C-alpha positions in Angstrom: 27.7 7.8 -21.8 27.5 7.2 -18.1 26.4 10.8 -17.5 23.7 10.4 -20.2 22.4 7.3 -18.4 22.5 9.1 -15.0 20.5 12.0 -16.5 18.1 9.6 -18.2 17.4 7.9 -14.8 15.7 11.0 -13.5 13.9 11.7 -16.8 12.3 8.4 -18.0 10.3 10.2 -20.7 13.5 10.4 -22.7 13.3 6.6 -23.2 9.8 6.3 -24.4 9.8 9.6 -26.4 12.5 8.3 -28.7 10.3 5.4 -29.9 7.1 7.4 -30.0 5.2 7.0 -33.3 1.8 7.6 -34.9 0.3 4.4 -33.6 1.2 5.3 -30.0 -0.2 8.8 -30.5 -3.6 7.5 -31.6 -3.7 5.0 -28.8 -2.8 7.6 -26.2 -5.3 10.1 -27.6 -8.2 7.6 -27.4 -7.2 6.6 -23.9 -7.0 10.3 -22.8 -10.5 11.0 -24.1 -12.0 8.1 -22.2 -10.1 8.9 -19.0 -11.0 12.6 -19.2 -14.7 11.8 -19.4 -14.3 9.6 -16.3 -12.0 12.0 -14.4 -14.1 15.2 -14.5 -16.9 14.0 -12.2 -14.4 12.0 -10.2 -12.2 15.0 -9.6 -15.2 17.1 -8.5 -16.4 14.3 -6.1 -13.0 13.8 -4.5 -12.6 17.6 -3.9 -15.9 17.4 -2.1 -14.6 14.5 0.0 -11.5 16.6 0.8 -13.7 19.5 2.0 -12.3 21.7 -0.8 -14.1 23.7 -3.5 -15.0 21.6 -6.6 -12.5 23.4 -8.9 -9.6 22.3 -6.7 -10.2 18.7 -7.8 -10.0 19.8 -11.4 -6.8 21.8 -10.8 -5.3 18.7 -9.1 -5.9 16.8 -12.4 -3.9 19.1 -14.7 -0.3 19.9 -13.9 0.2 16.9 -11.7 -0.4 14.6 -14.6 2.3 16.4 -16.6 4.7 16.2 -13.7 4.3 12.4 -13.4 4.4 12.0 -17.2 7.9 13.5 -17.2 9.4 11.8 -14.2 7.3 8.6 -13.6 8.3 5.1 -14.9 4.8 3.6 -15.4 3.5 3.8 -18.9 -0.2 3.6 -17.8 -0.5 4.9 -14.3 -3.0 7.8 -14.1 -2.3 10.3 -11.3 -4.8 12.5 -9.6 -7.1 12.9 -6.6 -8.1 9.6 -4.9 -10.5 8.7 -2.2 -8.1 7.7 0.6 -5.7 10.6 0.1 -8.7 13.0 -0.1 -10.0 11.8 3.3 -6.5 12.1 4.8 -6.3 15.7 3.4 -9.6 16.6 4.9 -8.6 15.3 8.3 -5.1 16.9 8.3 -6.3 20.3 7.0 -9.3 20.2 9.4 -6.9 20.0 12.3 -5.5 23.4 11.5 -8.3 25.3 9.8 -12.1 25.3 9.5 -13.4 23.6 6.3 -14.5 26.1 3.7 -12.1 28.8 4.7 -9.1 30.1 2.8 -6.8 28.7 5.5 -8.2 25.2 4.8 -7.4 25.5 1.1 -3.9 26.9 2.0 -3.4 23.9 4.3 -4.2 21.5 1.4 -1.7 23.2 -0.8 1.0 23.0 1.9 0.2 19.3 2.3 0.8 18.8 -1.4 4.0 20.8 -1.3 5.5 19.0 1.8 4.4 15.6 0.5 6.1 16.4 -2.9 9.3 17.4 -1.2 9.4 14.3 1.0 8.7 12.0 -2.0 11.4 13.6 -4.1 13.9 13.4 -1.2 13.1 9.7 -0.6 13.5 9.0 -4.3 16.9 10.7 -4.5 18.0 8.7 -1.4 16.6 5.5 -3.1 14.2 4.8 -0.2 11.6 3.0 -2.4 12.1 -0.1 -0.2 10.2 1.7 2.5 7.0 0.6 0.9 7.8 -2.9 2.2 7.6 -1.8 5.8 3.8 -1.9 5.6 2.5 -5.4 5.4 -0.4 -6.3 3.1 -2.8 -7.1 5.9 -2.2 -3.7 7.5 -2.6 -1.8 4.2 -5.7 -3.8 3.4 -7.1 -3.1 6.8 -6.4 0.7 6.5 -8.0 0.9 3.1 -11.0 -1.1 4.2 -11.6 1.1 7.2 -11.0 4.2 5.1 -13.6 3.0 2.6 -16.1 2.6 5.4 -15.3 6.0 6.8 -15.6 7.7 3.4 -18.9 6.0 2.6 -20.4 6.9 6.0 -19.1 10.5 5.7 -21.0 11.0 2.4 -24.3 9.8 3.7 -25.0 13.3 5.1 -25.0 14.6 1.5 -27.3 11.9 0.4 -29.7 12.8 3.2 -29.3 16.5 2.6 -28.4 17.2 6.3 -25.5 18.7 8.1 -23.0 16.9 10.3 -19.5 15.7 10.2 -16.9 13.9 12.4 -13.6 12.1 11.7 -14.4 8.8 13.4 -17.1 6.3 12.8 -18.9 6.9 16.2 -18.8 10.7 15.6 -20.2 10.3 12.1 -23.0 8.0 13.2 -23.9 10.2 16.1 -24.0 13.2 13.8 -26.3 11.4 11.3 -28.6 10.2 14.1 -29.0 13.7 15.4 -30.0 15.1 12.0 -32.4 12.4 11.0 -35.4 14.7 11.6 -34.1 17.2 9.0 -33.7 14.8 6.0 -34.2 16.5 2.6 -36.5 14.2 0.6 -35.4 15.6 -2.8 -31.7 15.1 -2.0 -32.4 11.6 -0.7 -34.3 10.7 -3.9 -31.6 12.0 -6.2 -28.7 10.5 -4.1 -30.3 7.1 -3.6 -31.4 7.0 -7.3 -27.8 7.8 -8.3 -26.4 5.1 -6.1 -28.8 2.5 -7.5 -28.1 3.6 -11.0 -24.3 3.5 -10.5 -24.4 0.0 -9.0 -26.6 -1.1 -11.9 -24.2 0.4 -14.4 -21.3 -1.5 -12.8 -23.0 -4.8 -13.0 -25.8 -4.6 -15.6 -24.8 -2.1 -18.3 -21.9 -4.1 -19.8 -23.9 -7.3 -20.3 -26.8 -5.3 -21.8 -24.5 -3.6 -24.3 -22.9 -6.9 -25.2 -26.3 -8.4 -25.9 -27.1 -5.4 -28.0 -24.1 -6.3 -30.3 -21.3 -4.1 -28.8 -17.8 -5.6 -28.5 -16.7 -6.5 -24.9 -14.0 -3.9 -24.6 -16.1 -0.9 -25.8 -18.9 -2.1 -23.6 -16.6 -2.2 -20.6 -15.4 1.3 -21.2 -18.9 2.7 -21.6 -19.9 1.0 -18.4 -17.1 2.8 -16.6 -18.5 6.1 -17.9 -21.6 5.7 -15.7 -20.8 8.6 -13.4 -20.8 10.9 -16.4 -24.4 9.8 -17.3 -25.4 10.4 -13.7 -23.9 13.8 -13.6 -25.5 15.0 -16.9 -28.9 13.5 -16.1 -29.1 14.8 -12.5 -27.8 18.3 -13.5 -30.5 18.6 -16.2 -33.2 17.4 -13.8 -32.3 19.9 -11.1 -32.1 22.7 -13.6 -35.4 21.8 -15.4 -37.4 21.3 -12.2 -35.7 24.1 -10.2 -35.2 21.6 -7.3 -34.1 23.1 -4.0 -31.2 20.9 -3.2 -27.5 21.5 -2.5 -25.6 21.9 -5.7 -22.0 22.5 -6.7 -22.8 26.1 -7.6 -20.6 28.4 -9.6 -17.2 27.0 -10.5 -14.6 29.5 -11.6 -13.7 29.3 -15.2 -10.1 29.9 -16.1 -6.6 28.4 -15.9 -5.4 26.9 -12.7 -3.9 29.6 -10.4 -0.1 29.5 -10.5 1.6 30.5 -7.2 3.7 29.3 -4.3 1.9 27.8 -1.2 1.6 30.0 1.8 4.7 30.0 4.0 3.7 29.8 7.7 6.3 28.1 9.9 3.7 27.1 12.5 1.3 25.7 9.9 4.1 23.8 8.1 5.3 22.3 11.4 1.8 21.2 12.2 1.4 19.5 8.9 4.7 17.7 8.7 3.6 14.4 10.1 0.3 14.3 8.2 2.2 15.1 5.0 4.6 12.2 5.7 1.7 9.8 6.3 0.0 11.0 3.1 3.3 10.5 1.2 3.8 6.9 2.5 0.2 5.8 1.9 0.0 7.5 -1.5 3.3 5.9 -2.6 2.3 2.4 -1.5 -1.1 2.6 -3.2 0.4 4.1 -6.4 3.4 1.7 -6.8 1.2 -1.4 -6.2 -1.1 -0.2 -9.0 1.8 0.6 -11.3 3.5 -2.7 -10.7 0.3 -4.7 -11.3 -0.3 -3.0 -14.7 3.3 -3.1 -15.7 3.5 -6.8 -15.2 0.6 -7.3 -17.7 2.9 -5.9 -20.4 6.2 -7.2 -19.1 7.4 -3.8 -18.3 9.2 -2.8 -15.1 8.7 -0.1 -12.5 11.5 1.6 -10.6 10.2 2.3 -7.1 12.8 4.9 -6.4 12.0 6.8 -9.6 8.3 6.4 -8.8 8.9 8.4 -5.6 10.4 11.2 -7.7 7.5 11.0 -10.2 4.9 11.2 -7.5 6.9 14.0 -5.8 6.9 16.0 -9.0 3.1 15.5 -9.4 2.5 16.8 -5.8 4.8 19.7 -6.2 2.9 20.6 -9.4 -0.4 20.3 -7.5 1.0 22.7 -4.8 1.9 25.3 -7.3 -1.3 25.1 -9.4 -4.1 25.3 -6.7 -4.5 21.5 -6.2 -4.0 19.2 -3.3 -2.1 15.9 -2.6 -2.5 13.3 -5.5 -1.3 9.8 -6.2 -1.9 7.0 -8.7 -5.5 5.9 -8.7 -6.5 2.3 -9.3 -9.8 2.8 -11.2 -8.6 5.5 -13.6 -5.3 3.7 -14.2 -7.2 0.5 -15.1 -9.4 2.5 -17.5 -6.3 4.1 -19.0 -4.7 0.7 -19.4 -7.9 -0.9 -20.9 -8.4 2.0 -23.2 -5.0 1.2 -24.8 -2.7 3.9 -23.4 0.9 3.1 -24.4 3.0 5.9 -22.9 2.7 8.6 -20.2 1.8 11.0 -23.0 -1.8 9.8 -22.5 -1.7 11.5 -19.1 -0.5 14.7 -20.8 -3.4 14.6 -23.2 -5.8 13.9 -20.3 -4.4 17.0 -18.6 -5.2 19.0 -21.7 -8.8 17.5 -21.7 -9.3 18.5 -18.1 -8.1 22.0 -18.9 -10.6 22.3 -21.7 -13.3 21.1 -19.3 -12.3 23.8 -16.8 -12.4 26.5 -19.6 -15.6 25.3 -21.3 -17.8 23.0 -19.2 -17.7 24.4 -15.7 -20.6 26.8 -16.3 -22.8 23.8 -17.1 -22.1 22.2 -13.7 -23.8 24.9 -11.6 -26.9 22.7 -11.0 -24.9 19.5 -10.4 -26.3 18.0 -7.1 -23.9 17.4 -4.3 -25.8 14.2 -3.6 -24.8 12.8 -6.9 -21.1 13.5 -6.3 -21.5 11.8 -2.9 -23.2 8.8 -4.6 -20.2 8.6 -7.0 -17.8 8.5 -4.0 -19.9 5.9 -2.1 -20.1 3.5 -5.1 -16.4 4.0 -5.8 -15.1 3.4 -2.3 -17.3 0.4 -1.4 -15.0 -1.6 -3.8 -12.2 -0.8 -1.4 -13.9 -2.6 1.5 -12.6 -6.2 1.6 -14.6 -8.3 4.0 -13.2 -11.6 2.5 -9.6 -11.1 3.5 -10.2 -11.0 7.3 -11.9 -14.5 7.1 -9.0 -15.8 5.0 -6.4 -14.4 7.4 -8.2 -15.9 10.4 -7.7 -19.3 8.9 -4.2 -18.7 7.6 -2.4 -16.5 10.1 -3.9 -15.3 13.4 -1.1 -12.7 13.8 -1.8 -11.2 10.4 -5.5 -11.2 11.2 -4.8 -9.4 14.5 -2.7 -6.8 12.6 -5.5 -6.2 10.1 -8.2 -6.1 12.7 -6.2 -3.7 14.9 -5.6 -1.3 12.0 -9.3 -1.4 11.1 -10.4 -0.8 14.7 -8.0 2.1 15.3 -8.8 3.8 12.0 -12.6 3.6 12.6 -12.5 4.6 16.2 -9.6 7.1 16.3 -9.4 8.4 12.7 -7.2 8.0 9.6 -4.0 9.5 10.9 -4.1 7.3 14.0 -4.9 4.4 11.8 -1.9 4.9 9.6 0.4 5.3 12.6 -1.1 2.1 14.1 -0.7 0.3 10.8 3.0 1.2 10.6 3.5 0.3 14.2 1.7 -3.0 13.9 3.7 -3.9 10.7 7.0 -3.3 12.4 5.9 -5.0 15.6 4.7 -8.0 13.7 8.0 -8.2 11.8 10.1 -7.9 15.0 7.9 -10.5 16.8 8.4 -13.0 14.1 12.1 -12.2 13.7 12.6 -12.7 17.4 11.1 -16.1 17.4 12.3 -17.7 14.1 11.3 -21.2 13.1 13.6 -23.9 14.2 13.4 -27.7 14.2 15.3 -30.7 15.5 16.1 -32.8 12.5 17.1 -36.4 11.8 18.2 -38.4 8.8 15.7 -39.9 6.4 16.7 -43.5 6.1 18.4 -44.4 2.8 19.2 -40.8 2.0 21.5 -37.9 2.9 18.5 -35.6 3.7 17.5 -34.3 7.1 14.0 -33.3 8.1 12.0 -32.3 11.1 11.5 -35.2 13.5 7.9 -34.2 14.2 6.9 -34.3 10.6 8.9 -37.3 9.3 10.0 -40.7 10.3 13.8 -40.2 10.7 16.9 -41.7 12.3 18.5 -39.9 15.3 21.4 -40.7 17.7 21.0 -40.3 21.5 24.4 -38.6 21.8 23.8 -36.2 18.9 21.3 -33.3 18.6 20.9 -31.4 15.3 19.1 -28.1 15.4 18.2 -26.5 12.1 17.7 -22.7 12.3 15.5 -21.3 9.5 16.3 -17.6 9.9 19.3 -15.2 10.0 20.8 -14.8 13.5 20.7 -11.2 14.7 20.4 -9.1 17.8 16.6 -9.7 17.7 16.8 -13.4 18.2 20.3 -13.9 19.8 18.9 -14.3 23.3 16.2 -16.7 22.0 18.9 -18.9 20.5 20.8 -19.1 23.8 17.8 -19.9 25.9 16.5 -22.5 23.5 19.8 -24.3 23.1 20.5 -24.5 26.8 16.9 -25.7 27.5 17.3 -28.5 24.9 20.7 -29.6 26.3 19.3 -29.6 29.9 16.6 -32.1 28.8 19.2 -34.6 27.4 21.8 -35.8 29.9 23.2 -38.3 27.4 24.0 -35.6 24.8 27.6 -35.3 23.6 27.3 -33.2 20.4 25.1 -30.4 19.3 25.1 -29.4 15.6 23.6 -26.1 14.5 22.5 -26.7 10.9 22.9 -23.3 9.2 21.6 -24.0 5.7 19.0 -21.3 6.0 21.1 -18.8 8.0 22.0 -15.9 5.7 23.4 -13.6 8.4 25.1 -13.7 11.8 25.5 -10.2 13.2 27.7 -9.2 16.1 25.1 -9.8 18.8 24.4 -13.3 17.5 28.1 -14.0 17.2 28.5 -13.1 20.9 25.6 -15.5 21.7 27.3 -18.3 19.7 30.5 -17.7 21.7 28.5 -17.9 24.9 26.8 -21.1 23.8 30.1 -22.6 22.9 31.6 -21.9 26.3 28.5 -23.0 28.3 28.2 -26.3 26.3 31.9 -26.9 26.9 31.4 -26.6 30.6 28.7 -29.2 30.3 30.9 -31.5 28.3 28.9 -31.0 25.1 30.7 -30.2 21.9 29.3 -27.5 19.6 29.5 -28.0 15.8 28.2 -26.1 12.8 27.2 -27.5 9.4 26.3 -26.2 6.0 27.4 -22.6 6.7 27.0 -20.4 3.7 30.0 -18.8 2.1 29.3 -15.2 3.0 28.5 -16.1 6.5 31.7 -18.2 6.8 33.8 -15.3 5.4 32.6 -13.2 8.4 33.1 -16.0 10.9 36.6 -16.4 9.8 37.3 -12.8 10.8 36.1 -13.6 14.4 37.5 -15.7 17.3 34.5 -18.1 17.2 36.1 -20.7 14.8 39.4 -20.6 16.8 37.5 -21.3 20.1 34.9 -23.6 18.7 34.9 -26.8 20.7 33.8 -28.9 17.7 34.1 -28.6 13.9 32.4 -27.0 10.9 31.1 -29.6 8.6 30.4 -29.1 4.9 27.2 -31.1 5.0 24.9 -32.2 7.8 25.3 -35.8 6.5 29.1 -35.6 7.1 28.4 -34.3 10.7 25.9 -37.2 11.3 28.3 -39.8 10.0 31.2 -38.5 12.0 29.4 -37.9 15.4 26.5 -40.4 15.7 27.3 -43.4 17.9 24.3 -45.5 16.9 21.1 -45.0 15.0 17.6 -45.3 16.2 14.1 -44.4 15.0 12.8 -41.0 16.3 9.3 -41.2 17.6 6.7 -39.6 15.4 5.7 -37.2 18.2 9.0 -36.3 19.8 9.8 -33.2 21.8 11.3 -31.4 18.8 8.5 -29.1 18.0 10.0 -25.7 18.8 7.6 -23.4 17.0 5.2 -24.7 14.5 7.9 -26.8 12.9 
């Protein structure tokens, strides 16, 4: 039985397949049809963003969906090309090959392969917790900056001009230099598509509801707006023989099956970008999966999600695709359309395959400007200008982390932005951990409760100082604790007892233990007795295996009230603005 469970952990489809019935089949088929309609233009557009031939986006929407359906744990996550990962692919592949060349396509395949290997390895090693290393402000900053870069990068297709660049200044300079060569037909088509798509998002659903359509079908039809834009613009260009950039001939046939190019130098150059793509893709995907799973009281296994995404990327690498992850928009559509199991993704893959075999000849006249408009409208929803204002009011350090990530991404590119984001997340964590919250506390009259003397009117004793530490004590903050305790004691010549209230201390590592021993000795030299109170059981178990308790000049009290009652000489009121505010308190 244990071996069956272990095997089932890596093949989640065995669980939902056992209960699969006719009702689930119908729901999954309906959802697959709706998502397929949405995914065809989206896949073409994101391939354009990645600098790849249009068919590569379609290839990345076939076998990867099957790979995730077999190994992923989300019932409704829809995997495929997404905007941010497409931009990162374009940047990484562009560093080793010229866009439009065979080497550029080969680099995209290698990125998918390396990303897949890394994700599977992290899943096997149960490293799903790594997603927590990136704080929300940093992720939001990176996505916002990426959305701005993506939207600006597509303006050249709307204007029908050349250009490029990986940073915002480079893109703007390129656009400025090509303003004299604007293609009026491309501009009319692209701008018209943008206006139409924005109207579809906001105006079509209310219009359909007023016409008598139910809310859910109206919402799903509104999400199919890009399909309407694709069909109408393709027909217009073909009928009027407009001279604008189009997708051109898209090969008809099954996705090519084959191994990525093995080039040691190329693989080495793409290792770091592949790792960054893996991390960002996983964070984006697992956040979407958890949000949707919570709505149905289902659960997501982050470690298995790594394996599912890894399988999807390996499938992309062996079938002519490029790196993929779970997309928010298509996953929400999949959820709203009633998908019940990952079988909906398998049916979607079949629908995309049919589109490759039957519909691609009809897309020859599809204007590139319309695909660019689709991307611009999609990614502008990623730009969150509200969060920075909220963070400025709530936490200046988080605001600085978000602003720094946005600035680096816009000015230095997406790879530098990711690295800066990870660095800022870790630096912010270490900075906070090195300066934990602490407060001098006193007794609330008539109770056995102790609170911060700055915030509450409490009783204190001149011979007793109680310091509450609201964080685990580790090597990061061990020196901080020593300096703070000695400074507080130096300010109080009448002090006889110092109590460290440890109700919020979940850990004391070896470095912090050494600091406590040093504090104990230095206070003893100053005729001040050190005591501990409210030490948690696991922490006490470790302290009992050390010499601290044997050498401790004072006692370990079960409660802070016991310590106060035993040590305080006389009670007095603490001033409402005492010198007990150590950090924010």
